[in-house]
All heavy atoms as TSV, in Angstrom:
chain	resi	resn	atom	element	x	y	z
A	1	MET	N	N	-32.131	15.721	8.897
A	1	MET	CA	C	-31.328	15.424	10.061
A	1	MET	C	C	-30.002	16.174	9.954
A	1	MET	O	O	-29.393	16.232	8.901
A	1	MET	CB	C	-31.035	13.923	10.119
A	1	MET	CG	C	-31.493	13.286	11.386
A	1	MET	SD	S	-30.815	11.651	11.704
A	1	MET	CE	C	-31.722	10.618	10.624
A	2	GLY	N	N	-29.570	16.699	11.078
A	2	GLY	CA	C	-28.309	17.403	11.112
A	2	GLY	C	C	-27.134	16.449	11.259
A	2	GLY	O	O	-27.290	15.240	11.461
A	3	LYS	N	N	-25.944	17.018	11.159
A	3	LYS	CA	C	-24.730	16.209	11.234
A	3	LYS	C	C	-24.593	15.523	12.588
A	3	LYS	O	O	-24.268	14.336	12.660
A	3	LYS	CB	C	-23.524	17.108	10.971
A	3	LYS	CG	C	-22.208	16.399	10.931
A	3	LYS	CD	C	-21.076	17.364	10.614
A	3	LYS	CE	C	-19.760	16.642	10.584
A	3	LYS	NZ	N	-18.654	17.584	10.289
A	4	GLN	N	N	-24.857	16.263	13.666
A	4	GLN	CA	C	-24.716	15.704	15.010
A	4	GLN	C	C	-25.721	14.583	15.256
A	4	GLN	O	O	-25.393	13.554	15.844
A	4	GLN	CB	C	-24.885	16.799	16.063
A	4	GLN	CG	C	-23.773	17.826	16.055
A	4	GLN	CD	C	-22.427	17.234	16.395
A	4	GLN	OE1	O	-22.325	16.303	17.192
A	4	GLN	NE2	N	-21.377	17.742	15.775
A	5	SER	N	N	-26.939	14.761	14.772
A	5	SER	CA	C	-27.952	13.724	14.991
A	5	SER	C	C	-27.649	12.475	14.167
A	5	SER	O	O	-27.927	11.352	14.597
A	5	SER	CB	C	-29.349	14.256	14.672
A	5	SER	OG	O	-29.429	14.684	13.338
A	6	LYS	N	N	-27.044	12.648	12.978
A	6	LYS	CA	C	-26.643	11.483	12.179
A	6	LYS	C	C	-25.553	10.690	12.896
A	6	LYS	O	O	-25.587	9.456	12.942
A	6	LYS	CB	C	-26.150	11.924	10.803
A	6	LYS	CG	C	-27.239	12.354	9.869
A	6	LYS	CD	C	-26.663	12.743	8.522
A	6	LYS	CE	C	-27.737	13.275	7.595
A	6	LYS	NZ	N	-27.176	13.679	6.300
A	7	LEU	N	N	-24.575	11.414	13.460
A	7	LEU	CA	C	-23.506	10.748	14.194
A	7	LEU	C	C	-24.052	10.033	15.421
A	7	LEU	O	O	-23.650	8.911	15.737
A	7	LEU	CB	C	-22.432	11.761	14.604
A	7	LEU	CG	C	-21.593	12.343	13.471
A	7	LEU	CD1	C	-20.689	13.449	13.991
A	7	LEU	CD2	C	-20.785	11.259	12.801
A	8	LYS	N	N	-24.981	10.673	16.109
A	8	LYS	CA	C	-25.592	10.062	17.289
A	8	LYS	C	C	-26.342	8.791	16.899
A	8	LYS	O	O	-26.262	7.770	17.587
A	8	LYS	CB	C	-26.532	11.055	17.952
A	8	LYS	CG	C	-27.166	10.550	19.225
A	8	LYS	CD	C	-28.054	11.608	19.854
A	8	LYS	CE	C	-28.706	11.086	21.110
A	8	LYS	NZ	N	-29.595	12.113	21.701
A	9	GLN	N	N	-27.057	8.848	15.777
A	9	GLN	CA	C	-27.804	7.689	15.302
A	9	GLN	C	C	-26.860	6.538	14.954
A	9	GLN	O	O	-27.119	5.378	15.281
A	9	GLN	CB	C	-28.647	8.072	14.077
A	9	GLN	CG	C	-29.506	6.952	13.557
A	9	GLN	CD	C	-30.609	6.579	14.528
A	9	GLN	OE1	O	-31.148	7.441	15.213
A	9	GLN	NE2	N	-30.923	5.315	14.602
A	10	LYS	N	N	-25.731	6.859	14.298
A	10	LYS	CA	C	-24.754	5.817	13.957
A	10	LYS	C	C	-24.177	5.172	15.214
A	10	LYS	O	O	-24.006	3.958	15.271
A	10	LYS	CB	C	-23.621	6.406	13.111
A	10	LYS	CG	C	-24.004	6.670	11.683
A	10	LYS	CD	C	-22.812	7.164	10.899
A	10	LYS	CE	C	-23.191	7.485	9.472
A	10	LYS	NZ	N	-22.036	7.956	8.698
A	11	ARG	N	N	-23.866	5.984	16.222
A	11	ARG	CA	C	-23.330	5.434	17.471
A	11	ARG	C	C	-24.341	4.521	18.149
A	11	ARG	O	O	-23.992	3.465	18.669
A	11	ARG	CB	C	-22.915	6.563	18.410
A	11	ARG	CG	C	-21.615	7.241	18.025
A	11	ARG	CD	C	-21.090	8.114	19.143
A	11	ARG	NE	N	-21.998	9.175	19.513
A	11	ARG	CZ	C	-22.000	10.408	19.004
A	11	ARG	NH1	N	-21.114	10.739	18.094
A	11	ARG	NH2	N	-22.872	11.307	19.414
A	12	GLN	N	N	-25.606	4.930	18.133
A	12	GLN	CA	C	-26.639	4.100	18.746
A	12	GLN	C	C	-26.821	2.798	17.979
A	12	GLN	O	O	-27.008	1.738	18.571
A	12	GLN	CB	C	-27.965	4.862	18.808
A	12	GLN	CG	C	-27.970	5.954	19.837
A	12	GLN	CD	C	-29.260	6.755	19.827
A	12	GLN	OE1	O	-30.088	6.598	18.927
A	12	GLN	NE2	N	-29.433	7.623	20.819
A	13	ASP	N	N	-26.750	2.870	16.644
A	13	ASP	CA	C	-26.872	1.657	15.840
A	13	ASP	C	C	-25.725	0.690	16.117
A	13	ASP	O	O	-25.922	-0.516	16.218
A	13	ASP	CB	C	-26.914	2.004	14.345
A	13	ASP	CG	C	-28.223	2.665	13.941
A	13	ASP	OD1	O	-29.210	2.573	14.704
A	13	ASP	OD2	O	-28.244	3.283	12.855
A	14	LEU	N	N	-24.508	1.226	16.236
A	14	LEU	CA	C	-23.357	0.370	16.529
A	14	LEU	C	C	-23.454	-0.220	17.932
A	14	LEU	O	O	-23.034	-1.355	18.167
A	14	LEU	CB	C	-22.052	1.157	16.381
A	14	LEU	CG	C	-21.618	1.454	14.951
A	14	LEU	CD1	C	-20.393	2.355	14.946
A	14	LEU	CD2	C	-21.336	0.173	14.209
A	15	LYS	N	N	-24.013	0.544	18.860
A	15	LYS	CA	C	-24.158	0.043	20.225
A	15	LYS	C	C	-25.180	-1.085	20.277
A	15	LYS	O	O	-24.976	-2.098	20.948
A	15	LYS	CB	C	-24.584	1.187	21.141
A	15	LYS	CG	C	-24.676	0.810	22.595
A	15	LYS	CD	C	-25.076	2.018	23.430
A	15	LYS	CE	C	-25.218	1.637	24.894
A	15	LYS	NZ	N	-25.671	2.792	25.687
A	16	ASN	N	N	-26.281	-0.922	19.555
A	16	ASN	CA	C	-27.336	-1.932	19.562
A	16	ASN	C	C	-27.005	-3.142	18.690
A	16	ASN	O	O	-27.374	-4.257	19.016
A	16	ASN	CB	C	-28.665	-1.323	19.097
A	16	ASN	CG	C	-29.170	-0.277	20.065
A	16	ASN	OD1	O	-28.860	-0.308	21.244
A	16	ASN	ND2	N	-29.938	0.676	19.553
A	17	ASN	N	N	-26.320	-2.924	17.586
A	17	ASN	CA	C	-25.963	-4.000	16.652
A	17	ASN	C	C	-24.466	-3.929	16.366
A	17	ASN	O	O	-24.053	-3.365	15.357
A	17	ASN	CB	C	-26.736	-3.868	15.337
A	17	ASN	CG	C	-28.229	-3.932	15.559
A	17	ASN	OD1	O	-28.697	-4.700	16.372
A	17	ASN	ND2	N	-28.964	-3.098	14.828
A	18	PRO	N	N	-23.630	-4.475	17.249
A	18	PRO	CA	C	-22.176	-4.396	17.012
A	18	PRO	C	C	-21.802	-5.174	15.759
A	18	PRO	O	O	-22.445	-6.165	15.405
A	18	PRO	CB	C	-21.572	-5.028	18.263
A	18	PRO	CG	C	-22.658	-5.845	18.856
A	18	PRO	CD	C	-23.955	-5.213	18.455
A	19	PRO	N	N	-20.780	-4.714	15.034
A	19	PRO	CA	C	-20.347	-5.423	13.822
A	19	PRO	C	C	-19.812	-6.802	14.173
A	19	PRO	O	O	-19.298	-7.027	15.279
A	19	PRO	CB	C	-19.238	-4.532	13.250
A	19	PRO	CG	C	-18.781	-3.706	14.398
A	19	PRO	CD	C	-19.956	-3.552	15.319
A	20	GLU	N	N	-19.919	-7.702	13.221
A	20	GLU	CA	C	-19.447	-9.066	13.454
A	20	GLU	C	C	-17.933	-9.078	13.549
A	20	GLU	O	O	-17.242	-8.451	12.753
A	20	GLU	CB	C	-19.891	-9.976	12.318
A	20	GLU	CG	C	-21.388	-10.148	12.238
A	20	GLU	CD	C	-21.795	-11.057	11.096
A	20	GLU	OE1	O	-20.933	-11.791	10.597
A	20	GLU	OE2	O	-22.957	-11.006	10.723
A	21	VAL	N	N	-17.436	-9.784	14.511
A	21	VAL	CA	C	-15.999	-9.898	14.720
A	21	VAL	C	C	-15.565	-11.271	14.223
A	21	VAL	O	O	-16.197	-12.274	14.514
A	21	VAL	CB	C	-15.646	-9.721	16.215
A	21	VAL	CG1	C	-14.157	-9.877	16.427
A	21	VAL	CG2	C	-16.136	-8.386	16.723
A	22	LEU	N	N	-14.480	-11.296	13.449
A	22	LEU	CA	C	-13.971	-12.566	12.942
A	22	LEU	C	C	-13.437	-13.404	14.089
A	22	LEU	O	O	-12.826	-12.886	15.022
A	22	LEU	CB	C	-12.856	-12.328	11.925
A	22	LEU	CG	C	-13.259	-11.638	10.630
A	22	LEU	CD1	C	-12.021	-11.387	9.782
A	22	LEU	CD2	C	-14.254	-12.471	9.865
A	23	SER	N	N	-13.663	-14.664	13.999
A	23	SER	CA	C	-13.147	-15.542	15.039
A	23	SER	C	C	-11.631	-15.655	14.915
A	23	SER	O	O	-11.052	-15.365	13.884
A	23	SER	CB	C	-13.786	-16.921	14.938
A	23	SER	OG	O	-13.388	-17.552	13.748
A	24	ALA	N	N	-10.993	-16.095	15.971
A	24	ALA	CA	C	-9.536	-16.219	15.977
A	24	ALA	C	C	-9.077	-17.261	14.959
A	24	ALA	O	O	-7.997	-17.145	14.394
A	24	ALA	CB	C	-9.052	-16.589	17.365
A	25	LYS	N	N	-9.919	-18.260	14.693
A	25	LYS	CA	C	-9.551	-19.301	13.732
A	25	LYS	C	C	-9.414	-18.709	12.335
A	25	LYS	O	O	-8.483	-19.028	11.604
A	25	LYS	CB	C	-10.608	-20.403	13.737
A	25	LYS	CG	C	-10.286	-21.544	12.805
A	25	LYS	CD	C	-11.370	-22.601	12.835
A	25	LYS	CE	C	-11.063	-23.714	11.854
A	25	LYS	NZ	N	-12.128	-24.693	11.787
A	26	GLU	N	N	-10.321	-17.817	11.944
A	26	GLU	CA	C	-10.250	-17.202	10.623
A	26	GLU	C	C	-9.054	-16.264	10.520
A	26	GLU	O	O	-8.470	-16.101	9.464
A	26	GLU	CB	C	-11.543	-16.462	10.320
A	26	GLU	CG	C	-12.713	-17.381	10.071
A	26	GLU	CD	C	-13.977	-16.613	9.731
A	26	GLU	OE1	O	-13.892	-15.383	9.560
A	26	GLU	OE2	O	-15.024	-17.252	9.650
A	27	ASP	N	N	-8.702	-15.600	11.621
A	27	ASP	CA	C	-7.559	-14.699	11.595
A	27	ASP	C	C	-6.254	-15.454	11.374
A	27	ASP	O	O	-5.326	-14.931	10.775
A	27	ASP	CB	C	-7.466	-13.912	12.906
A	27	ASP	CG	C	-8.589	-12.889	13.026
A	27	ASP	OD1	O	-9.172	-12.545	11.985
A	27	ASP	OD2	O	-8.867	-12.451	14.159
A	28	LEU	N	N	-6.175	-16.697	11.855
A	28	LEU	CA	C	-4.951	-17.469	11.725
A	28	LEU	C	C	-4.850	-18.191	10.382
A	28	LEU	O	O	-3.783	-18.657	10.018
A	28	LEU	CB	C	-4.861	-18.485	12.869
A	28	LEU	CG	C	-4.764	-17.892	14.266
A	28	LEU	CD1	C	-4.778	-19.007	15.304
A	28	LEU	CD2	C	-3.534	-17.033	14.420
A	29	ASP	N	N	-5.946	-18.287	9.659
A	29	ASP	CA	C	-5.965	-18.990	8.389
A	29	ASP	C	C	-5.252	-18.146	7.322
A	29	ASP	O	O	-5.700	-17.046	7.001
A	29	ASP	CB	C	-7.403	-19.264	7.969
A	29	ASP	CG	C	-7.497	-20.098	6.716
A	29	ASP	OD1	O	-6.486	-20.739	6.357
A	29	ASP	OD2	O	-8.578	-20.129	6.104
A	30	PRO	N	N	-4.123	-18.609	6.777
A	30	PRO	CA	C	-3.381	-17.790	5.808
A	30	PRO	C	C	-4.104	-17.642	4.475
A	30	PRO	O	O	-3.845	-16.692	3.741
A	30	PRO	CB	C	-2.059	-18.542	5.631
A	30	PRO	CG	C	-2.359	-19.938	6.031
A	30	PRO	CD	C	-3.446	-19.863	7.060
A	31	THR	N	N	-5.018	-18.529	4.138
A	31	THR	CA	C	-5.706	-18.413	2.859
A	31	THR	C	C	-6.893	-17.464	2.928
A	31	THR	O	O	-7.437	-17.098	1.897
A	31	THR	CB	C	-6.199	-19.796	2.389
A	31	THR	OG1	O	-7.103	-20.321	3.365
A	31	THR	CG2	C	-5.037	-20.747	2.201
A	32	HIS	N	N	-7.277	-17.070	4.120
A	32	HIS	CA	C	-8.424	-16.165	4.260
A	32	HIS	C	C	-8.146	-14.832	3.567
A	32	HIS	O	O	-9.004	-14.276	2.889
A	32	HIS	CB	C	-8.748	-15.954	5.737
A	32	HIS	CG	C	-9.916	-15.058	5.969
A	32	HIS	ND1	N	-11.194	-15.423	5.635
A	32	HIS	CD2	C	-9.999	-13.806	6.477
A	32	HIS	CE1	C	-12.018	-14.429	5.932
A	32	HIS	NE2	N	-11.310	-13.440	6.443
A	33	PHE	N	N	-6.933	-14.307	3.720
A	33	PHE	CA	C	-6.560	-13.045	3.080
A	33	PHE	C	C	-6.619	-13.174	1.565
A	33	PHE	O	O	-7.151	-12.299	0.877
A	33	PHE	CB	C	-5.149	-12.639	3.532
A	33	PHE	CG	C	-4.606	-11.453	2.792
A	33	PHE	CD1	C	-5.047	-10.188	3.089
A	33	PHE	CD2	C	-3.668	-11.620	1.787
A	33	PHE	CE1	C	-4.553	-9.088	2.407
A	33	PHE	CE2	C	-3.170	-10.534	1.103
A	33	PHE	CZ	C	-3.616	-9.259	1.414
A	34	VAL	N	N	-6.087	-14.268	1.037
A	34	VAL	CA	C	-6.064	-14.478	-0.403
A	34	VAL	C	C	-7.486	-14.589	-0.944
A	34	VAL	O	O	-7.821	-13.987	-1.966
A	34	VAL	CB	C	-5.235	-15.738	-0.756
A	34	VAL	CG1	C	-5.301	-16.031	-2.235
A	34	VAL	CG2	C	-3.795	-15.573	-0.313
A	35	GLU	N	N	-8.330	-15.333	-0.258
A	35	GLU	CA	C	-9.715	-15.485	-0.698
A	35	GLU	C	C	-10.439	-14.148	-0.693
A	35	GLU	O	O	-11.191	-13.836	-1.614
A	35	GLU	CB	C	-10.441	-16.483	0.208
A	35	GLU	CG	C	-9.950	-17.909	0.041
A	35	GLU	CD	C	-10.523	-18.843	1.096
A	35	GLU	OE1	O	-11.283	-18.371	1.964
A	35	GLU	OE2	O	-10.198	-20.043	1.045
A	36	THR	N	N	-10.193	-13.343	0.322
A	36	THR	CA	C	-10.832	-12.032	0.399
A	36	THR	C	C	-10.376	-11.141	-0.751
A	36	THR	O	O	-11.199	-10.465	-1.376
A	36	THR	CB	C	-10.502	-11.362	1.743
A	36	THR	OG1	O	-10.876	-12.229	2.799
A	36	THR	CG2	C	-11.219	-10.041	1.890
A	37	MET	N	N	-9.102	-11.157	-1.043
A	37	MET	CA	C	-8.586	-10.326	-2.135
A	37	MET	C	C	-9.122	-10.793	-3.484
A	37	MET	O	O	-9.424	-9.975	-4.352
A	37	MET	CB	C	-7.051	-10.340	-2.133
A	37	MET	CG	C	-6.429	-9.702	-0.911
A	37	MET	SD	S	-6.855	-7.977	-0.692
A	37	MET	CE	C	-5.901	-7.248	-1.991
A	38	GLU	N	N	-9.239	-12.106	-3.677
A	38	GLU	CA	C	-9.765	-12.620	-4.937
A	38	GLU	C	C	-11.240	-12.264	-5.099
A	38	GLU	O	O	-11.690	-11.998	-6.208
A	38	GLU	CB	C	-9.557	-14.126	-5.023
A	38	GLU	CG	C	-8.108	-14.497	-5.280
A	38	GLU	CD	C	-7.852	-15.993	-5.288
A	38	GLU	OE1	O	-8.754	-16.758	-4.871
A	38	GLU	OE2	O	-6.754	-16.385	-5.700
A	39	LYS	N	N	-11.982	-12.222	-4.005
A	39	LYS	CA	C	-13.382	-11.803	-4.079
A	39	LYS	C	C	-13.495	-10.348	-4.488
A	39	LYS	O	O	-14.472	-9.947	-5.101
A	39	LYS	CB	C	-14.072	-12.024	-2.729
A	39	LYS	CG	C	-14.377	-13.461	-2.440
A	39	LYS	CD	C	-15.061	-13.611	-1.097
A	39	LYS	CE	C	-15.255	-15.063	-0.731
A	39	LYS	NZ	N	-15.835	-15.203	0.625
A	40	GLN	N	N	-12.481	-9.539	-4.142
A	40	GLN	CA	C	-12.492	-8.132	-4.500
A	40	GLN	C	C	-12.016	-7.904	-5.936
A	40	GLN	O	O	-12.042	-6.777	-6.416
A	40	GLN	CB	C	-11.615	-7.343	-3.537
A	40	GLN	CG	C	-12.165	-7.312	-2.137
A	40	GLN	CD	C	-11.242	-6.599	-1.174
A	40	GLN	OE1	O	-10.170	-6.122	-1.552
A	40	GLN	NE2	N	-11.649	-6.525	0.076
A	41	GLY	N	N	-11.570	-8.959	-6.617
A	41	GLY	CA	C	-11.195	-8.837	-8.017
A	41	GLY	C	C	-9.715	-8.888	-8.305
A	41	GLY	O	O	-9.302	-8.763	-9.456
A	42	TYR	N	N	-8.893	-9.044	-7.299
A	42	TYR	CA	C	-7.451	-9.129	-7.514
A	42	TYR	C	C	-7.071	-10.564	-7.865
A	42	TYR	O	O	-7.657	-11.511	-7.378
A	42	TYR	CB	C	-6.682	-8.704	-6.259
A	42	TYR	CG	C	-6.858	-7.248	-5.924
A	42	TYR	CD1	C	-7.771	-6.858	-4.953
A	42	TYR	CD2	C	-6.126	-6.275	-6.574
A	42	TYR	CE1	C	-7.940	-5.526	-4.641
A	42	TYR	CE2	C	-6.291	-4.938	-6.271
A	42	TYR	CZ	C	-7.199	-4.577	-5.302
A	42	TYR	OH	O	-7.362	-3.258	-4.994
A	43	GLN	N	N	-6.086	-10.699	-8.733
A	43	GLN	CA	C	-5.587	-12.016	-9.097
A	43	GLN	C	C	-4.179	-12.147	-8.532
A	43	GLN	O	O	-3.228	-11.596	-9.062
A	43	GLN	CB	C	-5.570	-12.182	-10.613
A	43	GLN	CG	C	-6.946	-12.123	-11.234
A	43	GLN	CD	C	-6.897	-12.209	-12.737
A	43	GLN	OE1	O	-5.829	-12.171	-13.327
A	43	GLN	NE2	N	-8.051	-12.311	-13.351
A	44	LEU	N	N	-4.065	-12.881	-7.438
A	44	LEU	CA	C	-2.777	-12.988	-6.762
A	44	LEU	C	C	-1.917	-14.118	-7.314
A	44	LEU	O	O	-0.722	-14.141	-7.098
A	44	LEU	CB	C	-2.988	-13.178	-5.262
A	44	LEU	CG	C	-3.736	-12.039	-4.575
A	44	LEU	CD1	C	-3.970	-12.371	-3.115
A	44	LEU	CD2	C	-2.984	-10.743	-4.699
A	45	LYS	N	N	-2.511	-15.049	-8.028
A	45	LYS	CA	C	-1.734	-16.175	-8.546
A	45	LYS	C	C	-1.004	-15.804	-9.828
A	45	LYS	O	O	0.014	-16.380	-10.154
A	45	LYS	CB	C	-2.646	-17.368	-8.781
A	45	LYS	CG	C	-3.337	-17.791	-7.503
A	45	LYS	CD	C	-3.614	-19.239	-7.455
A	45	LYS	CE	C	-4.431	-19.515	-6.221
A	45	LYS	NZ	N	-3.952	-20.335	-5.270
A	46	THR	N	N	-1.534	-14.845	-10.575
A	46	THR	CA	C	-0.864	-14.373	-11.784
A	46	THR	C	C	-0.295	-12.992	-11.493
A	46	THR	O	O	-0.992	-12.109	-11.029
A	46	THR	CB	C	-1.833	-14.287	-12.967
A	46	THR	OG1	O	-2.889	-13.395	-12.630
A	46	THR	CG2	C	-2.410	-15.643	-13.302
A	47	PHE	N	N	0.984	-12.834	-11.749
A	47	PHE	CA	C	1.608	-11.555	-11.472
A	47	PHE	C	C	2.630	-11.252	-12.559
A	47	PHE	O	O	3.124	-12.132	-13.252
A	47	PHE	CB	C	2.271	-11.550	-10.096
A	47	PHE	CG	C	3.303	-12.641	-9.921
A	47	PHE	CD1	C	4.618	-12.413	-10.245
A	47	PHE	CD2	C	2.939	-13.884	-9.436
A	47	PHE	CE1	C	5.563	-13.420	-10.095
A	47	PHE	CE2	C	3.876	-14.891	-9.278
A	47	PHE	CZ	C	5.184	-14.659	-9.611
A	48	ASN	N	N	2.920	-9.992	-12.714
A	48	ASN	CA	C	3.936	-9.552	-13.660
A	48	ASN	C	C	5.252	-9.457	-12.906
A	48	ASN	O	O	5.379	-8.703	-11.953
A	48	ASN	CB	C	3.571	-8.189	-14.257
A	48	ASN	CG	C	2.309	-8.258	-15.074
A	48	ASN	OD1	O	1.994	-9.299	-15.626
A	48	ASN	ND2	N	1.577	-7.165	-15.157
A	49	SER	N	N	6.218	-10.237	-13.355
A	49	SER	CA	C	7.512	-10.183	-12.684
A	49	SER	C	C	8.333	-9.048	-13.275
A	49	SER	O	O	8.147	-8.642	-14.419
A	49	SER	CB	C	8.253	-11.509	-12.840
A	49	SER	OG	O	8.503	-11.755	-14.204
A	50	CYS	N	N	9.238	-8.552	-12.489
A	50	CYS	CA	C	10.098	-7.484	-12.973
A	50	CYS	C	C	11.177	-8.091	-13.874
A	50	CYS	O	O	11.509	-9.265	-13.763
A	50	CYS	CB	C	10.728	-6.741	-11.808
A	50	CYS	SG	S	11.836	-7.730	-10.827
A	51	PRO	N	N	11.722	-7.305	-14.788
A	51	PRO	CA	C	12.774	-7.841	-15.653
A	51	PRO	C	C	14.030	-8.144	-14.846
A	51	PRO	O	O	14.284	-7.529	-13.808
A	51	PRO	CB	C	13.019	-6.714	-16.652
A	51	PRO	CG	C	12.514	-5.493	-16.001
A	51	PRO	CD	C	11.415	-5.924	-15.078
A	52	ASN	N	N	14.792	-9.103	-15.318
A	52	ASN	CA	C	16.040	-9.456	-14.635
A	52	ASN	C	C	17.043	-8.324	-14.763
A	52	ASN	O	O	17.214	-7.741	-15.831
A	52	ASN	CB	C	16.635	-10.732	-15.228
A	52	ASN	CG	C	15.744	-11.923	-14.971
A	52	ASN	OD1	O	15.032	-11.951	-13.982
A	52	ASN	ND2	N	15.781	-12.886	-15.864
A	53	LEU	N	N	17.699	-8.024	-13.665
A	53	LEU	CA	C	18.712	-6.975	-13.682
A	53	LEU	C	C	20.045	-7.568	-14.116
A	53	LEU	O	O	20.367	-8.699	-13.763
A	53	LEU	CB	C	18.848	-6.367	-12.288
A	53	LEU	CG	C	17.611	-5.654	-11.751
A	53	LEU	CD1	C	17.849	-5.214	-10.317
A	53	LEU	CD2	C	17.272	-4.463	-12.613
A	54	PRO	N	N	20.797	-6.831	-14.888
A	54	PRO	CA	C	22.103	-7.343	-15.301
A	54	PRO	C	C	23.034	-7.448	-14.095
A	54	PRO	O	O	22.979	-6.642	-13.160
A	54	PRO	CB	C	22.607	-6.295	-16.293
A	54	PRO	CG	C	21.859	-5.052	-15.958
A	54	PRO	CD	C	20.535	-5.491	-15.416
A	55	GLU	N	N	23.881	-8.462	-14.120
A	55	GLU	CA	C	24.804	-8.655	-13.004
A	55	GLU	C	C	25.933	-7.640	-13.042
A	55	GLU	O	O	26.395	-7.177	-12.013
A	55	GLU	CB	C	25.360	-10.078	-13.031
A	55	GLU	CG	C	24.306	-11.111	-12.727
A	55	GLU	CD	C	24.866	-12.513	-12.714
A	55	GLU	OE1	O	26.093	-12.680	-12.639
A	55	GLU	OE2	O	24.051	-13.445	-12.766
A	56	LYS	N	N	26.377	-7.276	-14.243
A	56	LYS	CA	C	27.429	-6.269	-14.368
A	56	LYS	C	C	26.775	-4.912	-14.623
A	56	LYS	O	O	25.904	-4.788	-15.464
A	56	LYS	CB	C	28.354	-6.574	-15.549
A	56	LYS	CG	C	29.265	-7.741	-15.339
A	56	LYS	CD	C	30.223	-7.871	-16.502
A	56	LYS	CE	C	31.205	-8.996	-16.315
A	56	LYS	NZ	N	32.136	-9.102	-17.445
A	57	GLN	N	N	27.220	-3.956	-13.881
A	57	GLN	CA	C	26.731	-2.598	-14.100
A	57	GLN	C	C	27.939	-1.722	-14.392
A	57	GLN	O	O	28.864	-1.643	-13.598
A	57	GLN	CB	C	25.981	-2.081	-12.868
A	57	GLN	CG	C	24.684	-2.819	-12.620
A	57	GLN	CD	C	23.921	-2.239	-11.444
A	57	GLN	OE1	O	24.405	-1.344	-10.766
A	57	GLN	NE2	N	22.755	-2.751	-11.221
A	58	ASP	N	N	27.905	-1.097	-15.557
A	58	ASP	CA	C	29.037	-0.258	-15.918
A	58	ASP	C	C	28.835	1.189	-15.467
A	58	ASP	O	O	29.684	2.025	-15.696
A	58	ASP	CB	C	29.307	-0.316	-17.430
A	58	ASP	CG	C	28.090	0.060	-18.239
A	58	ASP	OD1	O	27.023	0.314	-17.653
A	58	ASP	OD2	O	28.215	0.124	-19.474
A	59	GLY	N	N	27.733	1.485	-14.850
A	59	GLY	CA	C	27.515	2.828	-14.324
A	59	GLY	C	C	26.845	3.756	-15.302
A	59	GLY	O	O	26.517	4.876	-14.960
A	60	LYS	N	N	26.675	3.322	-16.547
A	60	LYS	CA	C	26.047	4.179	-17.532
A	60	LYS	C	C	24.551	3.846	-17.591
A	60	LYS	O	O	24.180	2.674	-17.693
A	60	LYS	CB	C	26.674	3.958	-18.917
A	60	LYS	CG	C	28.134	4.317	-18.971
A	60	LYS	CD	C	28.698	4.019	-20.327
A	60	LYS	CE	C	30.194	4.252	-20.358
A	60	LYS	NZ	N	30.779	3.849	-21.634
A	61	PRO	N	N	23.726	4.866	-17.551
A	61	PRO	CA	C	22.293	4.580	-17.650
A	61	PRO	C	C	21.900	4.141	-19.049
A	61	PRO	O	O	22.495	4.570	-20.045
A	61	PRO	CB	C	21.645	5.925	-17.286
A	61	PRO	CG	C	22.684	6.949	-17.570
A	61	PRO	CD	C	24.006	6.281	-17.366
A	62	GLN	N	N	20.947	3.249	-19.127
A	62	GLN	CA	C	20.470	2.791	-20.423
A	62	GLN	C	C	19.151	3.477	-20.717
A	62	GLN	O	O	18.277	3.566	-19.874
A	62	GLN	CB	C	20.283	1.269	-20.406
A	62	GLN	CG	C	21.553	0.518	-20.199
A	62	GLN	CD	C	21.308	-0.981	-20.167
A	62	GLN	OE1	O	20.164	-1.417	-20.225
A	62	GLN	NE2	N	22.373	-1.760	-20.053
A	63	LEU	N	N	19.021	3.953	-21.922
A	63	LEU	CA	C	17.793	4.618	-22.329
A	63	LEU	C	C	16.945	3.722	-23.175
A	63	LEU	O	O	17.349	2.899	-23.881
A	63	LEU	CB	C	18.098	5.899	-23.082
A	63	LEU	CG	C	18.872	6.940	-22.280
A	63	LEU	CD1	C	19.208	8.129	-23.163
A	63	LEU	CD2	C	18.065	7.393	-21.086
């Protein structure tokens, strides 16, 4: 199959079987994003915090 015929086939498949659309209720659920990310392997509850910055800065870079 050529490139054009593959694209045509994909368009026809999408026309005949449209992808599932999330309901508005799932879009408003704030935990849906977190659950999706955790399913992909990300751990959002454990994170590495950045080190505390000193309040006084003397302008000299620290190495």
